[in-house]
CHARMM internal coordinates of N, CA and C (Angstrom, degrees):
IC EDIT
DIST 1 N 1 CA 1.4513
DIST 1 CA 1 C 1.5387
ANGL 1 N 1 CA 1 C 110.81
DIST 1 C 2 N 1.3158
ANGL 1 CA 1 C 2 N 115.81
DIHE 1 N 1 CA 1 C 2 N -42.33
DIST 2 N 2 CA 1.4620
ANGL 1 C 2 N 2 CA 119.50
DIHE 1 CA 1 C 2 N 2 CA 178.17
DIST 2 CA 2 C 1.5300
ANGL 2 N 2 CA 2 C 111.37
DIHE 1 C 2 N 2 CA 2 C -65.52
DIST 2 C 3 N 1.3403
ANGL 2 CA 2 C 3 N 115.08
DIHE 2 N 2 CA 2 C 3 N -35.86
DIST 3 N 3 CA 1.4676
ANGL 2 C 3 N 3 CA 118.95
DIHE 2 CA 2 C 3 N 3 CA 178.80
DIST 3 CA 3 C 1.5244
ANGL 3 N 3 CA 3 C 110.88
DIHE 2 C 3 N 3 CA 3 C -64.45
DIST 3 C 4 N 1.3095
ANGL 3 CA 3 C 4 N 116.14
DIHE 3 N 3 CA 3 C 4 N -41.30
DIST 4 N 4 CA 1.4658
ANGL 3 C 4 N 4 CA 120.56
DIHE 3 CA 3 C 4 N 4 CA 178.55
DIST 4 CA 4 C 1.5272
ANGL 4 N 4 CA 4 C 110.72
DIHE 3 C 4 N 4 CA 4 C -63.21
DIST 4 C 5 N 1.3038
ANGL 4 CA 4 C 5 N 115.44
DIHE 4 N 4 CA 4 C 5 N -41.64
DIST 5 N 5 CA 1.4643
ANGL 4 C 5 N 5 CA 120.23
DIHE 4 CA 4 C 5 N 5 CA 178.21
DIST 5 CA 5 C 1.5251
ANGL 5 N 5 CA 5 C 110.30
DIHE 4 C 5 N 5 CA 5 C -63.85
DIST 5 C 6 N 1.3286
ANGL 5 CA 5 C 6 N 116.32
DIHE 5 N 5 CA 5 C 6 N -41.74
DIST 6 N 6 CA 1.4589
ANGL 5 C 6 N 6 CA 121.36
DIHE 5 CA 5 C 6 N 6 CA 178.80
DIST 6 CA 6 C 1.5270
ANGL 6 N 6 CA 6 C 110.55
DIHE 5 C 6 N 6 CA 6 C -63.54
DIST 6 C 7 N 1.3323
ANGL 6 CA 6 C 7 N 116.79
DIHE 6 N 6 CA 6 C 7 N -44.83
DIST 7 N 7 CA 1.4671
ANGL 6 C 7 N 7 CA 120.91
DIHE 6 CA 6 C 7 N 7 CA 177.64
DIST 7 CA 7 C 1.5209
ANGL 7 N 7 CA 7 C 110.92
DIHE 6 C 7 N 7 CA 7 C -60.79
DIST 7 C 8 N 1.3084
ANGL 7 CA 7 C 8 N 115.77
DIHE 7 N 7 CA 7 C 8 N -42.43
DIST 8 N 8 CA 1.4613
ANGL 7 C 8 N 8 CA 120.98
DIHE 7 CA 7 C 8 N 8 CA 179.85
DIST 8 CA 8 C 1.5255
ANGL 8 N 8 CA 8 C 110.62
DIHE 7 C 8 N 8 CA 8 C -62.75
DIST 8 C 9 N 1.3187
ANGL 8 CA 8 C 9 N 116.73
DIHE 8 N 8 CA 8 C 9 N -43.45
DIST 9 N 9 CA 1.4675
ANGL 8 C 9 N 9 CA 121.04
DIHE 8 CA 8 C 9 N 9 CA -179.86
DIST 9 CA 9 C 1.5301
ANGL 9 N 9 CA 9 C 110.72
DIHE 8 C 9 N 9 CA 9 C -66.95
DIST 9 C 10 N 1.3342
ANGL 9 CA 9 C 10 N 116.92
DIHE 9 N 9 CA 9 C 10 N -38.61
DIST 10 N 10 CA 1.4664
ANGL 9 C 10 N 10 CA 120.40
DIHE 9 CA 9 C 10 N 10 CA 178.00
DIST 10 CA 10 C 1.5241
ANGL 10 N 10 CA 10 C 110.65
DIHE 9 C 10 N 10 CA 10 C -64.84
DIST 10 C 11 N 1.3216
ANGL 10 CA 10 C 11 N 116.17
DIHE 10 N 10 CA 10 C 11 N -41.98
DIST 11 N 11 CA 1.4662
ANGL 10 C 11 N 11 CA 120.45
DIHE 10 CA 10 C 11 N 11 CA 178.64
DIST 11 CA 11 C 1.5226
ANGL 11 N 11 CA 11 C 110.20
DIHE 10 C 11 N 11 CA 11 C -63.86
DIST 11 C 12 N 1.3182
ANGL 11 CA 11 C 12 N 116.26
DIHE 11 N 11 CA 11 C 12 N -41.72
DIST 12 N 12 CA 1.4640
ANGL 11 C 12 N 12 CA 120.84
DIHE 11 CA 11 C 12 N 12 CA 178.18
DIST 12 CA 12 C 1.5299
ANGL 12 N 12 CA 12 C 110.41
DIHE 11 C 12 N 12 CA 12 C -62.96
DIST 12 C 13 N 1.3126
ANGL 12 CA 12 C 13 N 115.94
DIHE 12 N 12 CA 12 C 13 N -41.51
DIST 13 N 13 CA 1.4623
ANGL 12 C 13 N 13 CA 121.20
DIHE 12 CA 12 C 13 N 13 CA 179.28
DIST 13 CA 13 C 1.5314
ANGL 13 N 13 CA 13 C 110.49
DIHE 12 C 13 N 13 CA 13 C -63.34
DIST 13 C 14 N 1.3248
ANGL 13 CA 13 C 14 N 116.91
DIHE 13 N 13 CA 13 C 14 N -43.92
DIST 14 N 14 CA 1.4684
ANGL 13 C 14 N 14 CA 120.81
DIHE 13 CA 13 C 14 N 14 CA 178.42
DIST 14 CA 14 C 1.5256
ANGL 14 N 14 CA 14 C 110.94
DIHE 13 C 14 N 14 CA 14 C -62.09
DIST 14 C 15 N 1.3153
ANGL 14 CA 14 C 15 N 116.26
DIHE 14 N 14 CA 14 C 15 N -41.64
DIST 15 N 15 CA 1.4630
ANGL 14 C 15 N 15 CA 120.54
DIHE 14 CA 14 C 15 N 15 CA 179.10
DIST 15 CA 15 C 1.5321
ANGL 15 N 15 CA 15 C 110.69
DIHE 14 C 15 N 15 CA 15 C -63.19
DIST 15 C 16 N 1.3193
ANGL 15 CA 15 C 16 N 115.91
DIHE 15 N 15 CA 15 C 16 N -42.76
DIST 16 N 16 CA 1.4652
ANGL 15 C 16 N 16 CA 119.79
DIHE 15 CA 15 C 16 N 16 CA 179.13
DIST 16 CA 16 C 1.5281
ANGL 16 N 16 CA 16 C 111.25
DIHE 15 C 16 N 16 CA 16 C -65.10
DIST 16 C 17 N 1.3244
ANGL 16 CA 16 C 17 N 116.95
DIHE 16 N 16 CA 16 C 17 N -38.60
DIST 17 N 17 CA 1.4647
ANGL 16 C 17 N 17 CA 120.52
DIHE 16 CA 16 C 17 N 17 CA 177.62
DIST 17 CA 17 C 1.5271
ANGL 17 N 17 CA 17 C 110.97
DIHE 16 C 17 N 17 CA 17 C -63.95
DIST 17 C 18 N 1.3299
ANGL 17 CA 17 C 18 N 116.36
DIHE 17 N 17 CA 17 C 18 N -41.97
DIST 18 N 18 CA 1.4663
ANGL 17 C 18 N 18 CA 120.36
DIHE 17 CA 17 C 18 N 18 CA 177.94
DIST 18 CA 18 C 1.5236
ANGL 18 N 18 CA 18 C 110.87
DIHE 17 C 18 N 18 CA 18 C -63.15
DIST 18 C 19 N 1.3184
ANGL 18 CA 18 C 19 N 116.47
DIHE 18 N 18 CA 18 C 19 N -42.42
DIST 19 N 19 CA 1.4690
ANGL 18 C 19 N 19 CA 120.44
DIHE 18 CA 18 C 19 N 19 CA 178.80
DIST 19 CA 19 C 1.5251
ANGL 19 N 19 CA 19 C 110.74
DIHE 18 C 19 N 19 CA 19 C -64.76
DIST 19 C 20 N 1.3288
ANGL 19 CA 19 C 20 N 116.64
DIHE 19 N 19 CA 19 C 20 N -38.51
DIST 20 N 20 CA 1.4658
ANGL 19 C 20 N 20 CA 120.76
DIHE 19 CA 19 C 20 N 20 CA 178.87
DIST 20 CA 20 C 1.5308
ANGL 20 N 20 CA 20 C 110.42
DIHE 19 C 20 N 20 CA 20 C -65.49
DIST 20 C 21 N 1.3222
ANGL 20 CA 20 C 21 N 117.02
DIHE 20 N 20 CA 20 C 21 N -41.94
DIST 21 N 21 CA 1.4673
ANGL 20 C 21 N 21 CA 120.71
DIHE 20 CA 20 C 21 N 21 CA 178.09
DIST 21 CA 21 C 1.5261
ANGL 21 N 21 CA 21 C 110.99
DIHE 20 C 21 N 21 CA 21 C -63.14
DIST 21 C 22 N 1.3296
ANGL 21 CA 21 C 22 N 115.92
DIHE 21 N 21 CA 21 C 22 N -41.97
DIST 22 N 22 CA 1.4621
ANGL 21 C 22 N 22 CA 120.02
DIHE 21 CA 21 C 22 N 22 CA 178.33
DIST 22 CA 22 C 1.5266
ANGL 22 N 22 CA 22 C 110.57
DIHE 21 C 22 N 22 CA 22 C -63.48
DIST 22 C 23 N 1.3223
ANGL 22 CA 22 C 23 N 116.65
DIHE 22 N 22 CA 22 C 23 N -42.80
DIST 23 N 23 CA 1.4673
ANGL 22 C 23 N 23 CA 120.95
DIHE 22 CA 22 C 23 N 23 CA 179.18
DIST 23 CA 23 C 1.5273
ANGL 23 N 23 CA 23 C 110.73
DIHE 22 C 23 N 23 CA 23 C -63.74
DIST 23 C 24 N 1.3292
ANGL 23 CA 23 C 24 N 117.17
DIHE 23 N 23 CA 23 C 24 N -40.96
DIST 24 N 24 CA 1.4669
ANGL 23 C 24 N 24 CA 120.88
DIHE 23 CA 23 C 24 N 24 CA 177.72
DIST 24 CA 24 C 1.5224
ANGL 24 N 24 CA 24 C 110.82
DIHE 23 C 24 N 24 CA 24 C -63.09
DIST 24 C 25 N 1.3182
ANGL 24 CA 24 C 25 N 116.41
DIHE 24 N 24 CA 24 C 25 N -40.38
DIST 25 N 25 CA 1.4600
ANGL 24 C 25 N 25 CA 121.01
DIHE 24 CA 24 C 25 N 25 CA 178.38
DIST 25 CA 25 C 1.5267
ANGL 25 N 25 CA 25 C 110.85
DIHE 24 C 25 N 25 CA 25 C -64.06
DIST 25 C 26 N 1.3211
ANGL 25 CA 25 C 26 N 116.42
DIHE 25 N 25 CA 25 C 26 N -43.40
DIST 26 N 26 CA 1.4652
ANGL 25 C 26 N 26 CA 120.66
DIHE 25 CA 25 C 26 N 26 CA 177.92
DIST 26 CA 26 C 1.5233
ANGL 26 N 26 CA 26 C 110.77
DIHE 25 C 26 N 26 CA 26 C -64.06
DIST 26 C 27 N 1.3193
ANGL 26 CA 26 C 27 N 116.44
DIHE 26 N 26 CA 26 C 27 N -40.37
DIST 27 N 27 CA 1.4620
ANGL 26 C 27 N 27 CA 121.06
DIHE 26 CA 26 C 27 N 27 CA 178.84
DIST 27 CA 27 C 1.5242
ANGL 27 N 27 CA 27 C 110.66
DIHE 26 C 27 N 27 CA 27 C -62.70
DIST 27 C 28 N 1.3275
ANGL 27 CA 27 C 28 N 116.69
DIHE 27 N 27 CA 27 C 28 N -42.82
DIST 28 N 28 CA 1.4635
ANGL 27 C 28 N 28 CA 120.45
DIHE 27 CA 27 C 28 N 28 CA 177.73
DIST 28 CA 28 C 1.5237
ANGL 28 N 28 CA 28 C 110.21
DIHE 27 C 28 N 28 CA 28 C -61.51
DIST 28 C 29 N 1.3286
ANGL 28 CA 28 C 29 N 116.66
DIHE 28 N 28 CA 28 C 29 N -42.35
DIST 29 N 29 CA 1.4605
ANGL 28 C 29 N 29 CA 120.65
DIHE 28 CA 28 C 29 N 29 CA 177.96
DIST 29 CA 29 C 1.5212
ANGL 29 N 29 CA 29 C 111.73
DIHE 28 C 29 N 29 CA 29 C -61.09
DIST 29 C 30 N 1.3211
ANGL 29 CA 29 C 30 N 116.33
DIHE 29 N 29 CA 29 C 30 N -42.23
DIST 30 N 30 CA 1.4688
ANGL 29 C 30 N 30 CA 120.41
DIHE 29 CA 29 C 30 N 30 CA 178.47
DIST 30 CA 30 C 1.5216
ANGL 30 N 30 CA 30 C 111.23
DIHE 29 C 30 N 30 CA 30 C -65.94
DIST 30 C 31 N 1.3295
ANGL 30 CA 30 C 31 N 116.64
DIHE 30 N 30 CA 30 C 31 N -39.79
DIST 31 N 31 CA 1.4720
ANGL 30 C 31 N 31 CA 119.71
DIHE 30 CA 30 C 31 N 31 CA 177.61
DIST 31 CA 31 C 1.5260
ANGL 31 N 31 CA 31 C 110.55
DIHE 30 C 31 N 31 CA 31 C -62.96
DIST 31 C 32 N 1.3259
ANGL 31 CA 31 C 32 N 116.70
DIHE 31 N 31 CA 31 C 32 N -40.84
DIST 32 N 32 CA 1.4649
ANGL 31 C 32 N 32 CA 120.52
DIHE 31 CA 31 C 32 N 32 CA 177.53
DIST 32 CA 32 C 1.5266
ANGL 32 N 32 CA 32 C 110.61
DIHE 31 C 32 N 32 CA 32 C -62.63
DIST 32 C 33 N 1.3326
ANGL 32 CA 32 C 33 N 116.61
DIHE 32 N 32 CA 32 C 33 N -42.18
DIST 33 N 33 CA 1.4685
ANGL 32 C 33 N 33 CA 120.25
DIHE 32 CA 32 C 33 N 33 CA 178.25
DIST 33 CA 33 C 1.5214
ANGL 33 N 33 CA 33 C 111.09
DIHE 32 C 33 N 33 CA 33 C -62.52
DIST 33 C 34 N 1.3241
ANGL 33 CA 33 C 34 N 116.77
DIHE 33 N 33 CA 33 C 34 N -42.01
DIST 34 N 34 CA 1.4667
ANGL 33 C 34 N 34 CA 120.66
DIHE 33 CA 33 C 34 N 34 CA 178.92
DIST 34 CA 34 C 1.5226
ANGL 34 N 34 CA 34 C 110.18
DIHE 33 C 34 N 34 CA 34 C -62.92
DIST 34 C 35 N 1.3237
ANGL 34 CA 34 C 35 N 116.98
DIHE 34 N 34 CA 34 C 35 N -43.72
DIST 35 N 35 CA 1.4668
ANGL 34 C 35 N 35 CA 120.43
DIHE 34 CA 34 C 35 N 35 CA 179.29
DIST 35 CA 35 C 1.5238
ANGL 35 N 35 CA 35 C 110.37
DIHE 34 C 35 N 35 CA 35 C -61.32
DIST 35 C 36 N 1.3285
ANGL 35 CA 35 C 36 N 117.02
DIHE 35 N 35 CA 35 C 36 N -42.55
DIST 36 N 36 CA 1.4653
ANGL 35 C 36 N 36 CA 120.61
DIHE 35 CA 35 C 36 N 36 CA 178.55
DIST 36 CA 36 C 1.5266
ANGL 36 N 36 CA 36 C 111.17
DIHE 35 C 36 N 36 CA 36 C -64.16
DIST 36 C 37 N 1.3233
ANGL 36 CA 36 C 37 N 116.51
DIHE 36 N 36 CA 36 C 37 N -40.42
DIST 37 N 37 CA 1.4674
ANGL 36 C 37 N 37 CA 120.28
DIHE 36 CA 36 C 37 N 37 CA 179.51
DIST 37 CA 37 C 1.5301
ANGL 37 N 37 CA 37 C 110.89
DIHE 36 C 37 N 37 CA 37 C -66.60
DIST 37 C 38 N 1.3265
ANGL 37 CA 37 C 38 N 116.86
DIHE 37 N 37 CA 37 C 38 N -38.59
DIST 38 N 38 CA 1.4618
ANGL 37 C 38 N 38 CA 119.80
DIHE 37 CA 37 C 38 N 38 CA 178.50
DIST 38 CA 38 C 1.5265
ANGL 38 N 38 CA 38 C 110.67
DIHE 37 C 38 N 38 CA 38 C -66.44
DIST 38 C 39 N 1.3215
ANGL 38 CA 38 C 39 N 116.81
DIHE 38 N 38 CA 38 C 39 N -38.63
DIST 39 N 39 CA 1.4599
ANGL 38 C 39 N 39 CA 120.72
DIHE 38 CA 38 C 39 N 39 CA 177.45
DIST 39 CA 39 C 1.5208
ANGL 39 N 39 CA 39 C 110.22
DIHE 38 C 39 N 39 CA 39 C -63.66
DIST 39 C 40 N 1.3204
ANGL 39 CA 39 C 40 N 116.57
DIHE 39 N 39 CA 39 C 40 N -45.18
DIST 40 N 40 CA 1.4640
ANGL 39 C 40 N 40 CA 120.89
DIHE 39 CA 39 C 40 N 40 CA 179.11
DIST 40 CA 40 C 1.5256
ANGL 40 N 40 CA 40 C 110.65
DIHE 39 C 40 N 40 CA 40 C -64.09
DIST 40 C 41 N 1.3173
ANGL 40 CA 40 C 41 N 117.14
DIHE 40 N 40 CA 40 C 41 N -40.44
DIST 41 N 41 CA 1.4687
ANGL 40 C 41 N 41 CA 121.21
DIHE 40 CA 40 C 41 N 41 CA 178.06
DIST 41 CA 41 C 1.5284
ANGL 41 N 41 CA 41 C 110.11
DIHE 40 C 41 N 41 CA 41 C -60.31
DIST 41 C 42 N 1.3219
ANGL 41 CA 41 C 42 N 116.42
DIHE 41 N 41 CA 41 C 42 N -45.56
DIST 42 N 42 CA 1.4672
ANGL 41 C 42 N 42 CA 120.40
DIHE 41 CA 41 C 42 N 42 CA 179.16
DIST 42 CA 42 C 1.5201
ANGL 42 N 42 CA 42 C 110.87
DIHE 41 C 42 N 42 CA 42 C -61.83
DIST 42 C 43 N 1.3285
ANGL 42 CA 42 C 43 N 116.21
DIHE 42 N 42 CA 42 C 43 N -41.06
DIST 43 N 43 CA 1.4619
ANGL 42 C 43 N 43 CA 120.41
DIHE 42 CA 42 C 43 N 43 CA 179.36
DIST 43 CA 43 C 1.5257
ANGL 43 N 43 CA 43 C 110.53
DIHE 42 C 43 N 43 CA 43 C -63.42
DIST 43 C 44 N 1.3295
ANGL 43 CA 43 C 44 N 116.22
DIHE 43 N 43 CA 43 C 44 N -43.37
DIST 44 N 44 CA 1.4628
ANGL 43 C 44 N 44 CA 120.05
DIHE 43 CA 43 C 44 N 44 CA -179.99
DIST 44 CA 44 C 1.5277
ANGL 44 N 44 CA 44 C 111.72
DIHE 43 C 44 N 44 CA 44 C -66.11
DIST 44 C 45 N 1.3209
ANGL 44 CA 44 C 45 N 116.45
DIHE 44 N 44 CA 44 C 45 N -38.94
DIST 45 N 45 CA 1.4655
ANGL 44 C 45 N 45 CA 119.80
DIHE 44 CA 44 C 45 N 45 CA 177.75
DIST 45 CA 45 C 1.5272
ANGL 45 N 45 CA 45 C 109.78
DIHE 44 C 45 N 45 CA 45 C -63.91
DIST 45 C 46 N 1.3240
ANGL 45 CA 45 C 46 N 116.92
DIHE 45 N 45 CA 45 C 46 N -44.14
DIST 46 N 46 CA 1.4621
ANGL 45 C 46 N 46 CA 120.55
DIHE 45 CA 45 C 46 N 46 CA 179.34
DIST 46 CA 46 C 1.5237
ANGL 46 N 46 CA 46 C 110.51
DIHE 45 C 46 N 46 CA 46 C -62.28
DIST 46 C 47 N 1.3252
ANGL 46 CA 46 C 47 N 117.14
DIHE 46 N 46 CA 46 C 47 N -41.32
DIST 47 N 47 CA 1.4669
ANGL 46 C 47 N 47 CA 120.82
DIHE 46 CA 46 C 47 N 47 CA 178.81
DIST 47 CA 47 C 1.5236
ANGL 47 N 47 CA 47 C 110.25
DIHE 46 C 47 N 47 CA 47 C -65.39
DIST 47 C 48 N 1.3130
ANGL 47 CA 47 C 48 N 116.72
DIHE 47 N 47 CA 47 C 48 N -39.69
DIST 48 N 48 CA 1.4586
ANGL 47 C 48 N 48 CA 121.19
DIHE 47 CA 47 C 48 N 48 CA 179.54
DIST 48 CA 48 C 1.5235
ANGL 48 N 48 CA 48 C 110.86
DIHE 47 C 48 N 48 CA 48 C -64.94
DIST 48 C 49 N 1.3211
ANGL 48 CA 48 C 49 N 116.35
DIHE 48 N 48 CA 48 C 49 N -44.03
DIST 49 N 49 CA 1.4651
ANGL 48 C 49 N 49 CA 120.58
DIHE 48 CA 48 C 49 N 49 CA 178.33
DIST 49 CA 49 C 1.5176
ANGL 49 N 49 CA 49 C 109.72
DIHE 48 C 49 N 49 CA 49 C -62.89
DIST 49 C 50 N 1.3280
ANGL 49 CA 49 C 50 N 116.48
DIHE 49 N 49 CA 49 C 50 N -42.43
DIST 50 N 50 CA 1.4649
ANGL 49 C 50 N 50 CA 120.18
DIHE 49 CA 49 C 50 N 50 CA 178.07
DIST 50 CA 50 C 1.5140
ANGL 50 N 50 CA 50 C 111.36
DIHE 49 C 50 N 50 CA 50 C -61.18
DIST 50 C 51 N 1.3149
ANGL 50 CA 50 C 51 N 117.61
DIHE 50 N 50 CA 50 C 51 N -43.33
DIST 51 N 51 CA 1.4653
ANGL 50 C 51 N 51 CA 121.74
DIHE 50 CA 50 C 51 N 51 CA 179.04
DIST 51 CA 51 C 1.5221
ANGL 51 N 51 CA 51 C 110.78
DIHE 50 C 51 N 51 CA 51 C -64.11
DIST 51 C 52 N 1.3132
ANGL 51 CA 51 C 52 N 116.74
DIHE 51 N 51 CA 51 C 52 N -41.19
DIST 52 N 52 CA 1.4641
ANGL 51 C 52 N 52 CA 120.77
DIHE 51 CA 51 C 52 N 52 CA 179.12
DIST 52 CA 52 C 1.5211
ANGL 52 N 52 CA 52 C 110.75
DIHE 51 C 52 N 52 CA 52 C -62.96
DIST 52 C 53 N 1.3195
ANGL 52 CA 52 C 53 N 116.43
DIHE 52 N 52 CA 52 C 53 N -39.33
DIST 53 N 53 CA 1.4638
ANGL 52 C 53 N 53 CA 120.05
DIHE 52 CA 52 C 53 N 53 CA 179.02
DIST 53 CA 53 C 1.5222
ANGL 53 N 53 CA 53 C 110.91
DIHE 52 C 53 N 53 CA 53 C -65.97
DIST 53 C 54 N 1.3261
ANGL 53 CA 53 C 54 N 117.04
DIHE 53 N 53 CA 53 C 54 N -39.87
DIST 54 N 54 CA 1.4670
ANGL 53 C 54 N 54 CA 120.77
DIHE 53 CA 53 C 54 N 54 CA 178.27
DIST 54 CA 54 C 1.5228
ANGL 54 N 54 CA 54 C 109.82
DIHE 53 C 54 N 54 CA 54 C -63.60
DIST 54 C 55 N 1.3116
ANGL 54 CA 54 C 55 N 117.22
DIHE 54 N 54 CA 54 C 55 N -45.69
DIST 55 N 55 CA 1.4686
ANGL 54 C 55 N 55 CA 120.89
DIHE 54 CA 54 C 55 N 55 CA 178.95
DIST 55 CA 55 C 1.5236
ANGL 55 N 55 CA 55 C 109.87
DIHE 54 C 55 N 55 CA 55 C -60.39
DIST 55 C 56 N 1.3139
ANGL 55 CA 55 C 56 N 117.10
DIHE 55 N 55 CA 55 C 56 N -44.00
DIST 56 N 56 CA 1.4658
ANGL 55 C 56 N 56 CA 120.92
DIHE 55 CA 55 C 56 N 56 CA 179.47
DIST 56 CA 56 C 1.5294
ANGL 56 N 56 CA 56 C 110.45
DIHE 55 C 56 N 56 CA 56 C -60.80
DIST 56 C 57 N 1.3328
ANGL 56 CA 56 C 57 N 116.79
DIHE 56 N 56 CA 56 C 57 N -44.91
DIST 57 N 57 CA 1.4685
ANGL 56 C 57 N 57 CA 119.94
DIHE 56 CA 56 C 57 N 57 CA -179.22
DIST 57 CA 57 C 1.5203
ANGL 57 N 57 CA 57 C 111.41
DIHE 56 C 57 N 57 CA 57 C -64.92
DIST 57 C 58 N 1.3187
ANGL 57 CA 57 C 58 N 117.77
DIHE 57 N 57 CA 57 C 58 N -39.81
DIST 58 N 58 CA 1.4680
ANGL 57 C 58 N 58 CA 121.04
DIHE 57 CA 57 C 58 N 58 CA 178.21
DIST 58 CA 58 C 1.5248
ANGL 58 N 58 CA 58 C 109.61
DIHE 57 C 58 N 58 CA 58 C -63.83
DIST 58 C 59 N 1.3210
ANGL 58 CA 58 C 59 N 116.87
DIHE 58 N 58 CA 58 C 59 N -45.66
DIST 59 N 59 CA 1.4682
ANGL 58 C 59 N 59 CA 119.92
DIHE 58 CA 58 C 59 N 59 CA 178.58
DIST 59 CA 59 C 1.5232
ANGL 59 N 59 CA 59 C 111.04
DIHE 58 C 59 N 59 CA 59 C -63.19
DIST 59 C 60 N 1.3143
ANGL 59 CA 59 C 60 N 116.83
DIHE 59 N 59 CA 59 C 60 N -38.87
DIST 60 N 60 CA 1.4591
ANGL 59 C 60 N 60 CA 120.81
DIHE 59 CA 59 C 60 N 60 CA 177.95
DIST 60 CA 60 C 1.5190
ANGL 60 N 60 CA 60 C 110.67
DIHE 59 C 60 N 60 CA 60 C -63.82
DIST 60 C 61 N 1.3181
ANGL 60 CA 60 C 61 N 116.34
DIHE 60 N 60 CA 60 C 61 N -44.27
DIST 61 N 61 CA 1.4716
ANGL 60 C 61 N 61 CA 120.34
DIHE 60 CA 60 C 61 N 61 CA 178.59
DIST 61 CA 61 C 1.5216
ANGL 61 N 61 CA 61 C 110.98
DIHE 60 C 61 N 61 CA 61 C -63.77
DIST 61 C 62 N 1.3216
ANGL 61 CA 61 C 62 N 116.62
DIHE 61 N 61 CA 61 C 62 N -42.28
DIST 62 N 62 CA 1.4625
ANGL 61 C 62 N 62 CA 119.91
DIHE 61 CA 61 C 62 N 62 CA 179.62
DIST 62 CA 62 C 1.5278
ANGL 62 N 62 CA 62 C 111.27
DIHE 61 C 62 N 62 CA 62 C -64.88
DIST 62 C 63 N 1.3108
ANGL 62 CA 62 C 63 N 116.74
DIHE 62 N 62 CA 62 C 63 N -34.95
DIST 63 N 63 CA 1.4652
ANGL 62 C 63 N 63 CA 119.18
DIHE 62 CA 62 C 63 N 63 CA -178.11
DIST 63 CA 63 C 1.5283
ANGL 63 N 63 CA 63 C 112.25
DIHE 62 C 63 N 63 CA 63 C -76.32
DIST 63 C 64 N 1.3176
ANGL 63 CA 63 C 64 N 116.83
DIHE 63 N 63 CA 63 C 64 N -19.13
DIST 64 N 64 CA 1.4684
ANGL 63 C 64 N 64 CA 119.37
DIHE 63 CA 63 C 64 N 64 CA -178.50
DIST 64 CA 64 C 1.5189
ANGL 64 N 64 CA 64 C 112.95
DIHE 63 C 64 N 64 CA 64 C -99.78
DIST 64 C 65 N 1.3175
ANGL 64 CA 64 C 65 N 117.58
DIHE 64 N 64 CA 64 C 65 N -5.49
DIST 65 N 65 CA 1.4693
ANGL 64 C 65 N 65 CA 119.74
DIHE 64 CA 64 C 65 N 65 CA 179.38
DIST 65 CA 65 C 1.5144
ANGL 65 N 65 CA 65 C 109.57
DIHE 64 C 65 N 65 CA 65 C -98.61
DIST 65 C 66 N 1.3062
ANGL 65 CA 65 C 66 N 115.37
DIHE 65 N 65 CA 65 C 66 N 155.17
DIST 66 N 66 CA 1.4648
ANGL 65 C 66 N 66 CA 121.09
DIHE 65 CA 65 C 66 N 66 CA 179.34
DIST 66 CA 66 C 1.5207
ANGL 66 N 66 CA 66 C 109.32
DIHE 65 C 66 N 66 CA 66 C -95.72
DIST 66 C 67 N 1.3153
ANGL 66 CA 66 C 67 N 116.66
DIHE 66 N 66 CA 66 C 67 N 76.52
DIST 67 N 67 CA 1.4721
ANGL 66 C 67 N 67 CA 121.52
DIHE 66 CA 66 C 67 N 67 CA -179.72
DIST 67 CA 67 C 1.5028
ANGL 67 N 67 CA 67 C 110.30
DIHE 66 C 67 N 67 CA 67 C -90.21
END
COOR INIT
IC SEED 1 N 1 CA 1 C
IC BUILD
């Protein structure tokens, strides 16, 4: 009876370890996705700032020329 209980507990422990490994793997995947999204966000912000600067310079040039 004790052996059966021990086997059952070992099986439960193995199952929990497998679930923990799977959860860690999923967490790593989510962290990678977040890092990629943050990189893309930074790129988009930089592109937006660059576009705004170009628009500002064009408007500045247009306002200083005698068209």
